[in-house]
N, C-alpha and C positions, 0 to 999 in steps of 0.2 A: 504494499500501500503505500505511495506516495502523495506528497501533500507538496502543497508552494508553502517552499520553504520563508518566502515574505509575510505570508499572510497570517492573522492573528490567530494564537492557542484556539481551539475548539476543544470543547466537551461533551459527550455522548454516554447518556446512561439510557443504558438497555433494561427491557423488563419484559421477562418472560408473562405471559396472559396467564390471569385463575388459574384453579382445578374445574376443569369441565364435565359434561356427564360422558364422555367419552374418556377419560383419563378415570373416571371413577367404574367405567366396564369394562377397562382396561381395552379399549379399540385403537387402533392406527386412525389417525386423524386425518394427515394431511392436508392437502388444498382442497378438502371437502367443506361444508357451511353448515354440516347439519348438528353439529355438538354448541353447547351452549353455558355460560358459566354454572355452577352450583353453588350454593350457599355460601360453600367453604369460598370458593373462586372469587363471589363478592365481597365477602369478610377480609380475605386477604388484600384486593384490589385498593379495599379503602385504608386497611393500616400501611401498603405502599403512598400510598396519597400523604398519610401524617408522618410519614417520615419525611417525603419529598417535601413539605410542607414549607419549610427555610427556604428550600433551593430556588435559587429566579432561576424560572423555565421559560427560553426564549421561544420556542418555536418545539409543538407534537408532531409526529407523525406517526405510522400506527396501517397493519395491512388491512385489505379490504375485508378479509374475515371475522364475522359476529365475537366470537370470544375474544378478540383484541381489543375490539369497540366496544366491546361492552367492557371491559378490561379497564379499559382509557376512562372511559365515562366515570367509572367509580373514582378512579384515582386522585381525576379533576376535580370532584363534586366534595372530595374530601379538601382540597387546595387551600388557599385563601385568595379570595377576589384578588381581580386583576392578573390574573393568570390569562394563560393564550387559550382564547374561546374557538381558534378555527382548530380541526384537526386535521393534519394533512394525510388524505390517503395514498400508499405508494403500492403499486403493485409489486415491484420488488420483495415487499415486505411478507407476499405472502410463503406460505411452510411449504416443505418440500411437495412433489408432486408424486403422491404413491399409486396413482390407479386404482388397478384392480384391489390392494389392501386396504384402500381406506373403507374403515366400518368395520371388517374384519377383525375377530381379537387376535391378542399376542398369543395366545396359545395354539391358536387355529392356524397363522403363518408358521410358526414352528413345528406343526405335527405334518402341514401339507406344501407347505411350500421349503423344505428340509435345506435345500442346496441355494436356493437364492438369499432363504433369509440369514445362510452361514457367510454370505459373500455380505449382506449387509451389515451385518457386524463384524466380519474381520479383514472385510476390502472393500469399504464403501465406495473409493474409487473406481471400482470396478464393474458394481453392482448397476443391475440395467431389468427393466420391465418392457414388456412390449405393449405394443397398442395394436397390432395386429398380428397375423402369421409371420410376415414378410420385414415388420418394423421392430424397432424399440428404442428406447431412447436410454439414457442415464443420468437417474434423479437425484444426485450427489453434486456430480460435476455443473448441470443445470443449476442446481441450488445455488452452485459456489459464483457462478457467473454472474446471476441475478444479485447478488450482495456486492459483487465487486459494480456491478451497474448502478446502485445503490449511492455507492460511497463517488462514486465517476462522477452523478449528473447532480447530487445533494448536497453532500458536503461543501465543494466551494462555496455554497451560498449562502453559506452561516457562519463564514469565520468569525473568532469570536466571541461566538454563542455557547448559551449549552442547548441542547438538543436532545429531547423524551423520544424513545422509540421505546411502543412498546409492539411485540411481537411476537414471534411463536419460539421453541427448543430448538427447531434445527436452525432456523431462518438468523435467530440471535448468535448461533454457534459460526455459521458462515460468516457472518458479519464480522465478528470477533476474530477468526480465522485468516482471513481476506485483509482485515488490517494490517495482523502482523505480520503476514506472508506465510502463511501454514497451508500448509496442501489437504485435499479433501483427503489423503490416505488416513488420515487423523481423525477424520469426523468420528465421534462417539469419544474424544478425547478427554472434552469436558465439559459440565455437570451443566444444564440451565434446569432449575427446578421452579415449579408455577410459584410466580412472581418474585421470583430470585432477583439481584440487581445486580447486573454489572456497570464498570464507568469505565472507560475509554477517554482517553486524552490526547490529540493532535495536535504537536506543538512544533513546528515549523514543518520541517523535514522528515521527524521521527511521531512515533504511536507508542504507547503507554496503556498496558492494564491495569488500570489505577486497584479495581476490583474485579474480581469474577465470585457471580452467586453468592452474593450476602441473601441469606435468611432469616438473619437476627429480627429484623420490623417485622416478621410476618411470624414471632415466636418460636423460629426451630434452634435452637440452640447451635444446633451443628445440622447443614443440610441434610434431607432423609436419602437413603442408600436407595439409589437407581436400580443398578446391578446386581440385586441380592442383597441379601444382608448378611453374606457371608464372606471371608477372606482377612486382608490384612488394610486397615487405616492407617494412618499417619497422617498425626497433628504436626504441623511444622511451625518453628516459633524462631524469628532468627534473632541471636543475642547479641547483637550491634542494637547500643541504645538502649539495652533494656534497663527499666527502672523501676525499682519498691513498688510503687503505684502501677504501671503498667501490670508487675508479676501480681498485685492482689485481684488486677482486675479480670484476667486470663483465669485466674487459679480461684475465682469466683462464679466463671462463666462454666469453669471443668468442672464444678461442685457435683454435680448430677450426672456426670459424664466415668463411666467405668473404663479406669486405666489400667492396660494390661502392663506396661512398661513404660521407662520412660530413659531418653537415650541422652547423652548430653557430653559434651567438654568440659574438663575440668575447668576451665575460664569461668565455666557458669555454673560454679557449684554452689556461690554466696545466693545466686536466685532459687534454689533448689529448695530450701525449706517453705519458702512461699508458695511457689510454685504447687507444692504437693502438700497441702495444707490438709487438705481435705483427702487423699491417697497417699496416708501414710503408710500403707502393706506394699504399694504400686512398686515392683523391681527394678530399680533404679541402675542405669550402667553408664560408667563415665571413661572416657578417651581422650588421649592425649592427640590423637589424630585429625587434623581440622577435615579431613577426606572422608570420616566415618561414613556420613551419611548414605554415599557411593557403597560403601561397604556394608553397611549393616542392610539397607534395602534388598543388595543382591544376598544375602544372604537368609533374610525372614522371607524374603519372597519365594525362594528355592525350596527350604526346609518346613514352612508351616502348610499344614494341609486343610485347604479352604472349608474341606467336610467337618474340621472341628469346629466351626462358626465361625464368628466374629472375633479379630483379635483387635483391639485398639490402642497403640501406643503415643508417645509425643517426643517428638523430637528438638530439640535445643541447638541450633547450627549457627553457624557464619551465612549471613543474606546470600551470598557468591554461593556456596554448595547447596541452601535451598535453592535460588534461581537455577541452577543449572541442572535439576531433578526435575523441576516444574517444566523446563523448558525440553531437557528431555522426553518428558512423559508427553508434551504437547507436540511433540515433533518438529520443535524448532532449535533454531541454532546457537548452540550455546557461548558464541560470542556475541549474542543481543539478550544479555542480561539487563541491560538495562530498559529493554520494554518490559520488566515486570518489577517494578522497584517493589520493596517490602516495607512496611510500615511498621513503627515500634509497637510492639503489642497486640500485633494482629498475629490471626494462626489462618494459615495456609494449610488444604487437606486434599490430602490422595490418595482412591480406594484402589485396591490390588483384588479384584469381588474373581471369583471361581467361570472360567471358562471365559472371559470376556476380558480384555485391554486394559492399563490403567485406566483410573480415568481423575482427572483434576476438577474435584468437589467444587474447592472453593480457592481466592486469595485476596488477604487482605481480609479478610473476617471477623 
């Protein structure tokens, strides 16, 4: 994603629509327009509006589909007077086109479209669907082209502005990926929860992902697991610039979370009693190797058996090490660590589920 170096910085807030009737039923939605918001979807839309109330939004964009327009309406309804009243509908923001799968349950597709489903999960850039006996198309590739089209046609008009985009999980994933220069091959490698909030900042010729999938405004301590409730969940905390107050805030947030282990450098030792205040029996491992995170990640993912359930660990590591692991998971270039600035006292989360590629659940949440 290239922007004009002379343009004023732009801030883009991305929100996935609230929970829909098809979400509740476990059905593929795609670009169909049958689903509508559930009461839970309406409630979380209003919670996002309350969270964004102090933010000066200059312009709003949404997809043409009902569930996103309903979510946008609930968000703006709660925000203070003086907010943008015009909602710009963009065809580029429509969800991925899954044609024959739309309306089918996830279980049905897994059982009756096994080969295509496996390709969709493991090689999304190669995933194709047929429109007739002789023609087919590539849904993920097409989605990424639409996302690039949105940035190309829309962003230059809003230099120095704050843009709110209410769209879909797949569309927001493609928008974030194309902005960061990530390939469709790694589609499914980052999570977009219902009403999760992500933030991109376009700064001259570069772009930064300031936040990914924040769900605390909708009262989720950690984003819900979408790829099964088994495997390894790694909570990542940058040791750089840790303060006593930040540690207390993290400890309070994780008080009700079951932590199985904690990994850290000896340099982080002064903070461990504060961070582990609510988890006195959690196993703690300390090391002097600054690259311990990659070594532990390889060992844990190799030796831990997902059938055992879910294991959750907290890793306190240098920012550069966390950035490298996040970029590796997303399929980005390790030299682009500046694209993922880590905020003191904020958590990033990677889930290593069963029979699925790793998923970055959140950054700076």
